[in-house]
C-alpha positions as CSV (number, residue, x, y, z in Angstrom):
1,M,-2.7,-31.7,-10.6
2,K,0.4,-30.6,-8.7
3,A,1.8,-26.9,-8.7
4,D,5.1,-25.7,-7.8
5,V,3.7,-22.8,-5.5
6,L,0.2,-21.6,-4.7
7,V,0.0,-18.1,-3.5
8,A,-3.2,-16.9,-1.3
9,E,-4.0,-13.0,-1.8
10,I,-6.0,-12.1,1.4
11,G,-7.7,-9.1,1.0
12,S,-10.7,-7.1,2.7
13,T,-13.5,-8.3,0.5
14,T,-12.0,-11.3,-1.7
15,T,-9.5,-14.1,-1.2
16,V,-7.8,-14.9,-4.5
17,V,-5.4,-18.2,-5.0
18,T,-3.4,-18.4,-8.0
19,A,-1.4,-21.8,-8.8
20,F,2.1,-21.4,-10.4
21,G,4.0,-24.3,-12.7
22,G,7.4,-24.5,-14.2
23,I,8.8,-22.3,-11.6
24,N,12.4,-23.7,-12.1
25,S,12.4,-23.2,-15.9
26,D,9.3,-21.6,-17.7
27,P,7.0,-20.6,-15.3
28,F,3.2,-20.3,-15.9
29,I,0.0,-20.1,-14.2
30,I,-2.1,-23.1,-13.9
31,G,-4.9,-21.4,-13.0
32,Q,-7.1,-19.1,-10.3
33,G,-9.7,-18.9,-8.1
34,E,-11.4,-17.0,-5.8
35,F,-14.1,-16.6,-2.7
36,Y,-15.5,-13.7,-0.8
37,T,-12.7,-13.2,2.5
38,T,-14.6,-14.8,5.8
39,I,-13.6,-12.5,8.3
40,K,-17.4,-12.2,9.4
41,Q,-17.2,-16.3,9.9
42,G,-14.4,-15.7,12.1
43,D,-12.0,-17.8,10.3
44,V,-10.4,-16.4,6.7
45,N,-9.4,-20.2,6.1
46,I,-12.8,-21.1,5.2
47,G,-12.2,-18.3,2.3
48,I,-9.1,-19.6,1.3
49,E,-10.6,-23.3,1.0
50,N,-13.4,-22.2,-1.2
51,A,-11.0,-20.1,-3.5
52,V,-9.2,-23.5,-3.8
53,K,-12.5,-25.3,-4.7
54,N,-12.8,-22.6,-7.2
55,L,-9.5,-22.8,-8.8
56,E,-9.8,-26.7,-9.0
57,K,-13.3,-26.3,-10.6
58,N,-12.0,-24.1,-13.0
59,I,-8.9,-26.1,-13.9
60,N,-11.2,-29.3,-14.0
61,S,-8.9,-31.0,-11.6
62,E,-7.7,-31.5,-7.6
63,I,-4.9,-29.4,-7.0
64,S,-1.8,-30.2,-4.5
65,W,1.3,-27.7,-4.1
66,D,4.9,-27.9,-3.0
67,M,4.8,-24.3,-1.3
68,L,2.2,-22.0,-0.3
69,L,2.9,-19.0,0.1
70,A,0.6,-15.5,1.2
71,S,0.0,-12.1,1.3
72,S,-2.6,-10.3,3.6
73,S,-4.2,-7.2,4.4
74,A,-7.5,-9.0,5.7
75,A,-6.6,-8.0,9.5
76,G,-7.5,-4.3,8.9
77,G,-3.8,-3.8,7.8
78,L,-1.1,-2.7,10.6
79,K,-2.4,-0.1,12.2
80,M,0.7,2.6,13.0
81,T,1.2,5.8,14.7
82,V,4.5,7.5,13.9
83,H,6.0,10.3,15.8
84,G,9.2,12.3,14.7
85,L,10.8,16.1,15.1
86,V,10.2,18.3,12.2
87,Y,7.3,17.1,10.3
88,D,8.5,17.7,6.7
89,M,11.7,15.7,7.7
90,T,11.7,12.8,9.9
91,V,8.3,12.2,10.1
92,K,7.6,12.6,6.7
93,A,10.4,9.8,6.3
94,S,8.9,7.8,8.5
95,K,5.2,8.0,7.3
96,E,6.8,7.0,3.8
97,A,8.6,4.1,5.6
98,A,5.2,2.7,7.4
99,L,2.9,3.1,3.8
100,G,5.7,1.6,1.9
101,A,5.8,-1.1,4.0
102,G,2.0,-2.0,3.7
103,A,0.8,-0.1,7.2
104,V,-2.2,1.7,7.5
105,L,-1.2,5.1,9.1
106,K,-3.5,6.6,11.5
107,Y,-1.8,9.3,13.3
108,A,1.6,11.1,13.0
109,T,3.0,14.0,15.2
110,A,6.1,16.5,15.2
111,G,8.0,17.5,18.5
112,K,7.8,17.2,21.8
113,L,4.4,15.0,22.3
114,R,2.0,16.1,24.8
115,N,-0.6,14.1,27.1
116,S,-3.8,15.2,24.4
117,Q,-1.7,13.4,21.9
118,I,-1.1,10.5,24.0
119,D,-4.6,10.2,24.6
120,K,-5.4,10.0,20.7
121,I,-2.8,7.2,20.7
122,Y,-5.0,5.0,23.2
123,E,-7.7,5.8,21.1
124,I,-6.5,4.6,18.0
125,K,-5.0,1.1,19.8
126,P,-2.3,1.0,17.5
127,N,-0.7,-2.3,16.5
128,V,3.0,-0.7,16.5
129,I,4.1,2.5,17.2
130,L,7.4,4.4,15.3
131,L,9.9,7.0,16.7
132,S,11.9,8.8,15.2
133,G,13.5,12.2,15.0
134,G,17.1,14.1,14.4
135,V,19.6,13.5,12.0
136,D,22.5,11.4,13.0
137,Y,24.4,12.9,16.1
138,G,21.9,16.1,15.8
139,E,18.9,17.0,18.6
140,E,18.5,14.2,21.0
141,E,16.5,15.9,24.2
142,I,13.1,16.1,22.8
143,I,13.6,12.5,21.0
144,L,14.5,11.3,24.3
145,Y,11.4,13.0,26.0
146,N,9.5,11.4,23.5
147,A,10.7,7.8,24.1
148,E,9.8,8.3,27.8
149,M,6.3,9.4,27.2
150,L,5.5,6.7,24.7
151,S,7.4,4.0,26.7
152,D,4.9,4.8,29.4
153,I,1.6,3.7,27.4
154,E,0.2,0.7,28.3
155,L,-0.4,-1.2,25.0
156,D,1.1,-4.7,24.5
157,I,2.8,-3.8,21.3
158,P,6.2,-3.6,19.7
159,F,8.0,-0.2,19.2
160,I,10.3,0.7,16.5
161,Y,12.7,3.3,16.8
162,A,14.4,4.8,13.5
163,G,16.0,7.9,14.9
164,N,19.4,9.5,15.9
165,I,21.7,6.7,16.1
166,S,23.8,8.4,18.8
167,I,21.2,7.4,21.3
168,K,19.9,4.1,20.2
169,D,21.2,2.6,23.3
170,E,19.5,4.9,25.8
171,I,16.5,4.7,23.8
172,K,16.4,0.9,24.2
173,K,17.3,1.1,27.6
174,I,14.3,3.7,28.4
175,F,12.0,0.7,26.6
176,S,13.4,-2.3,28.3
177,E,13.2,-0.6,32.0
178,K,9.6,-0.6,31.2
179,N,9.4,-4.0,29.9
180,K,8.5,-2.9,26.2
181,N,9.7,-4.6,23.0
182,I,11.7,-2.2,21.1
183,I,13.0,-2.7,17.8
184,I,16.0,-0.5,16.7
185,T,16.4,0.1,13.4
186,D,18.5,2.7,10.9
187,N,17.8,6.1,10.9
188,V,14.8,7.4,8.5
189,Y,16.4,10.8,7.8
190,P,20.5,10.4,8.6
191,S,21.2,13.7,7.3
192,V,19.4,16.8,5.8
193,D,17.8,16.1,2.7
194,T,18.5,12.1,3.1
195,L,16.1,9.7,3.0
196,N,17.0,6.2,4.4
197,I,13.3,4.4,4.6
198,I,14.2,0.9,3.0
199,P,15.4,-0.4,6.7
200,A,12.8,0.7,8.4
201,R,10.2,-0.3,5.8
202,K,11.7,-3.9,6.0
203,T,11.5,-3.7,10.0
204,I,7.7,-2.6,9.6
205,Q,7.1,-5.5,7.1
206,D,8.8,-8.0,9.5
207,V,6.2,-6.5,12.3
208,F,3.5,-7.0,9.8
209,S,4.3,-10.9,9.5
210,G,4.0,-11.2,13.4
211,H,0.8,-9.1,13.7
212,I,-0.8,-10.8,10.9
213,I,-1.3,-13.7,12.8
214,H,-3.9,-12.6,15.0
215,A,-6.6,-12.1,12.5
216,P,-9.5,-14.6,12.8
217,G,-8.1,-17.9,11.6
218,M,-4.4,-16.9,10.9
219,E,-3.1,-19.4,13.4
220,K,-4.1,-22.3,11.1
221,I,-2.6,-20.5,8.3
222,Y,0.8,-20.1,9.7
223,S,0.7,-23.7,10.2
224,L,0.1,-24.4,6.6
225,V,2.5,-21.5,5.0
226,D,6.2,-22.1,4.0
227,R,7.2,-18.6,4.4
228,K,6.2,-15.3,6.4
229,I,2.9,-14.2,5.4
230,I,3.5,-10.3,3.7
231,P,1.4,-7.2,3.4
232,T,-0.4,-7.4,0.1
233,P,0.6,-3.9,-0.3
234,G,3.8,-4.2,0.2
235,A,4.0,-7.2,-2.5
236,V,2.2,-4.9,-5.1
237,M,5.2,-2.3,-4.4
238,L,7.7,-5.2,-4.8
239,T,6.2,-5.6,-8.4
240,T,6.0,-2.0,-9.1
241,E,9.9,-2.2,-8.2
242,M,10.2,-4.9,-10.8
243,L,8.2,-3.0,-13.5
244,S,10.6,-0.1,-12.9
245,E,13.3,-2.2,-14.2
246,I,11.5,-2.8,-17.6
247,Y,9.5,0.4,-18.1
248,N,11.7,2.8,-15.9
249,D,9.2,5.7,-14.5
250,V,6.1,3.6,-13.6
251,L,3.0,4.2,-11.7
252,T,0.4,1.4,-10.4
253,V,-2.9,1.9,-9.0
254,D,-4.6,-1.0,-7.0
255,I,-8.7,-0.1,-6.8
256,G,-9.9,-2.4,-3.8
257,G,-12.6,-2.9,-1.9
258,A,-11.7,-0.8,1.0
259,T,-8.8,1.3,-0.3
260,T,-7.3,2.6,-3.1
261,D,-3.5,2.2,-3.2
262,V,-0.9,4.1,-5.5
263,D,3.2,3.3,-6.2
264,S,5.1,5.0,-7.8
265,V,9.0,4.4,-8.9
266,T,10.4,7.3,-10.7
267,F,13.4,9.7,-9.9
268,G,11.0,12.5,-11.6
269,D,12.1,15.3,-14.3
270,P,15.2,17.2,-13.4
271,E,13.7,20.4,-14.0
272,I,11.1,19.3,-11.1
273,Q,13.9,18.3,-9.0
274,R,15.6,21.5,-9.0
275,I,12.7,23.5,-7.4
276,L,12.0,20.6,-5.0
277,I,12.0,22.2,-1.6
278,S,12.4,18.4,0.1
279,P,13.2,15.1,-0.9
280,E,11.0,12.1,-1.7
281,P,11.7,8.7,-1.8
282,V,12.2,7.0,-5.8
283,S,9.8,4.6,-4.4
284,K,6.5,6.0,-2.7
285,R,3.4,4.3,-1.9
286,T,0.2,5.9,-0.8
287,V,-3.1,4.6,0.4
288,E,-6.4,6.2,0.3
289,G,-8.5,4.6,2.8
290,D,-11.7,6.4,2.5
291,M,-11.9,5.3,-1.4
292,G,-12.8,1.7,-2.1
293,L,-15.6,0.4,-4.5
294,Y,-17.2,-1.9,-2.0
295,V,-16.7,-1.5,1.8
296,N,-15.9,2.2,1.4
297,A,-18.2,3.1,-1.5
298,S,-20.6,5.7,0.4
299,H,-17.3,7.7,1.3
300,V,-16.8,7.6,-2.4
301,I,-20.3,8.8,-3.4
302,E,-19.8,11.4,-0.5
303,L,-16.7,12.8,-1.7
304,I,-17.8,13.0,-5.1
305,G,-21.2,14.6,-3.8
306,E,-24.6,13.0,-3.6
307,E,-26.1,15.2,-5.7
308,K,-23.9,14.7,-8.3
309,V,-24.2,11.3,-8.0
310,S,-27.9,11.2,-8.2
311,E,-27.7,13.2,-11.8
312,E,-25.6,10.2,-13.1
313,F,-27.4,7.4,-10.9
314,P,-30.7,8.2,-9.6
315,D,-30.9,4.9,-8.2
316,Y,-27.6,5.0,-6.5
317,K,-29.1,4.2,-3.1
318,E,-30.5,1.1,-4.4
319,L,-27.2,0.4,-6.2
320,I,-25.1,0.8,-3.2
321,K,-27.3,-1.9,-1.4
322,N,-26.4,-4.6,-3.6
323,I,-22.6,-3.5,-4.8
324,S,-20.6,-6.2,-5.0
325,P,-17.0,-7.3,-6.2
326,Y,-19.1,-9.6,-8.7
327,P,-21.9,-7.7,-10.4
328,E,-24.9,-9.3,-11.4
329,N,-25.7,-7.2,-14.3
330,S,-24.8,-4.0,-16.5
331,R,-26.3,-1.6,-14.3
332,Q,-24.3,-2.5,-11.2
333,E,-21.1,-2.5,-13.4
334,E,-21.5,1.1,-14.7
335,F,-22.1,1.9,-11.0
336,S,-18.6,0.6,-10.1
337,V,-17.0,1.6,-13.1
338,Y,-17.9,5.5,-12.0
339,L,-17.0,5.1,-8.9
340,A,-13.6,3.6,-9.8
341,K,-12.9,6.6,-12.1
342,Y,-12.9,8.8,-9.4
343,C,-10.8,6.6,-7.0
344,F,-8.6,6.3,-9.8
345,L,-8.1,9.8,-10.8
346,N,-7.7,11.2,-7.2
347,G,-5.8,8.5,-6.1
348,I,-2.9,9.7,-8.4
349,K,-3.8,13.4,-7.5
350,R,-3.4,12.9,-3.8
351,H,-0.2,10.6,-4.3
352,A,1.2,13.7,-6.7
353,G,2.9,16.8,-5.5
354,M,2.3,20.3,-6.7
355,K,3.8,23.3,-8.0
356,K,3.5,26.7,-5.9
357,H,4.8,30.1,-6.1
358,L,6.2,32.0,-3.3
359,Y,6.8,35.5,-2.9
360,G,9.9,37.5,-1.3
361,P,12.3,39.8,-1.9
362,N,13.4,38.7,-4.9
363,G,9.9,38.4,-6.4
364,R,8.0,35.6,-7.4
365,Q,9.5,32.0,-7.0
366,E,8.4,28.9,-8.4
367,I,8.6,25.8,-5.9
368,A,7.8,22.1,-6.2
369,Q,6.6,20.3,-2.9
370,G,5.6,16.3,-2.8
371,K,6.1,13.4,-5.5
372,D,7.0,14.0,-8.9
373,L,5.0,12.1,-11.5
374,T,5.7,14.1,-14.3
375,A,8.4,11.7,-16.0
376,I,5.9,8.7,-15.4
377,K,5.7,6.9,-18.9
378,Y,3.5,3.9,-17.9
379,I,0.8,3.7,-15.8
380,F,-0.3,-0.1,-14.8
381,G,-3.9,-1.2,-13.1
382,T,-4.5,-4.0,-10.9
383,G,-7.3,-5.0,-8.7
384,G,-10.3,-6.7,-9.5
385,I,-12.0,-3.9,-11.6
386,L,-8.5,-2.7,-13.3
387,S,-7.7,-6.3,-14.0
388,R,-10.8,-7.8,-15.2
389,S,-13.5,-5.0,-16.2
390,E,-13.7,-4.6,-20.0
391,Y,-14.0,-0.7,-19.2
392,R,-10.6,-0.6,-17.3
393,K,-9.0,1.7,-20.0
394,E,-11.9,4.0,-19.7
395,I,-11.3,4.5,-16.2
396,M,-7.7,4.8,-16.5
397,E,-7.8,7.4,-19.0
398,E,-9.5,9.8,-16.3
399,I,-6.0,10.7,-15.8
400,K,-5.7,12.4,-19.2
401,K,-8.6,14.8,-18.9
402,E,-7.1,16.1,-15.8
403,K,-6.3,20.0,-16.5
404,D,-5.0,21.2,-13.1
405,L,-1.6,22.3,-14.4
406,N,0.0,22.6,-11.1
407,A,-0.6,19.0,-10.2
408,L,3.0,16.9,-10.6
409,I,1.0,14.2,-12.2
410,P,1.6,12.2,-15.3
411,G,1.2,13.9,-18.6
412,K,-1.2,13.4,-21.7
413,K,1.3,10.9,-23.5
414,I,1.7,7.9,-21.2
415,E,1.1,4.4,-21.8
416,I,-1.6,2.5,-20.0
417,G,-1.5,-1.4,-19.0
418,Y,-2.8,-3.5,-16.9
419,D,-2.3,-6.8,-14.8
420,C,-4.3,-9.2,-16.9
421,N,-4.3,-12.0,-14.8
422,Y,-4.6,-10.4,-11.6
423,I,-1.3,-11.4,-10.2
424,F,0.6,-8.3,-9.0
425,A,0.5,-9.2,-5.7
426,P,1.2,-13.0,-6.1
427,I,4.1,-12.0,-8.3
428,G,6.0,-9.6,-5.1
429,V,5.2,-12.3,-3.1
430,L,6.6,-14.8,-5.0
431,S,9.8,-12.2,-6.2
432,T,10.7,-13.1,-2.1
433,V,11.5,-16.5,-3.1
434,N,12.4,-16.9,-6.6
435,Y,12.9,-13.6,-8.4
436,E,13.7,-14.8,-11.7
437,A,10.8,-16.9,-12.1
438,A,8.6,-13.8,-10.8
439,M,10.2,-11.5,-13.6
440,K,9.3,-14.0,-16.3
441,L,5.6,-14.1,-15.1
442,L,5.7,-10.7,-14.7
443,R,6.5,-10.1,-18.4
444,K,4.0,-12.5,-19.5
445,D,1.2,-10.8,-17.4
446,I,1.6,-7.1,-18.8
447,K,-0.6,-6.0,-21.4
448,I,-0.4,-2.5,-22.7
449,I,-3.7,-1.3,-24.2
């Protein structure tokens, strides 16, 4: 059988391949196959080859394709540090750009860099460093000082500058004289109360495409794929933005083996916007690196509390030894669902902002800080457990039980939907080469429950 496009999603625990046909007319899914991601074997291609074999078994036919596309998070993501001027302004904007691009943010600093902070960067060993700071034609001296400090770092990695444009030539000269690869992009915070994170986000994704080749076996993949490999979280963000064209204010939760990722596209409620103390991006992504069902299951247990977990699952220590994306019995699945409920609810709560009260000369004043999700009308689930488990609705309805009145989370009257074919990431990848086909597939894929 011949597919128009084969998309490989190389995750931290599983590799999924999806074959599509009818791309230029009425697109459809030919079939899907999956296998464990084979990082430990030193070659992720083994996982892809076995996933293709599983696909062929599922469709009872050999498969070939005209175009191979891929997304990946198998290299552990793109480790980044960001360094700005004012935390609530340029640092925050830089963080939004990094996370929206699918990077794993390891460290952020504000103000003049210190030697101890440089030591921390060495400890992290980031794959890329982003320098920002100052509105356009504003502060210069601290940013130039930080550029000198960062350019002396003995790491062979790319640097991105997304700060005050008035000194971009000086920044370029500082790094170039130290033989450092510096990429200049638009300021993430060009003026007060203005975020401009999309150019930096795209630059980070381009850097990711160059970095991901260093994962075991990726050299071979690059000789096979027909386009750049993009970060899987970035692909899911693209799909979430497509969902917003259909459903307006939307939220996507992706519970994976290592992380829980939350993507939202919403302007928020006008009443909340009136008391919001700093701007938030319309499209926002957060990644919770300590909340995953398999790689980070032990961390989730710690967050819940071992005593509380043991009340529900006295045998949890035995269960965690055998926890897997492919439960072998109902008890294992129940345990995964239990952990998923925590990841789902708390992933959203961490993504959301809060209402707070300040006290001053004029008495008590209500303010809002962070991302406002109160206008969200649809929440969509993706990832293995939310796409495939029969308990998906039970997991996702945890949000309706939350009673924190100050959290800017979706209300009780939300609609719940899910990625019924587990193709949110492939749809995002496909949208970069054929947007119309990707949108048609998305409309077919969504199921409201």
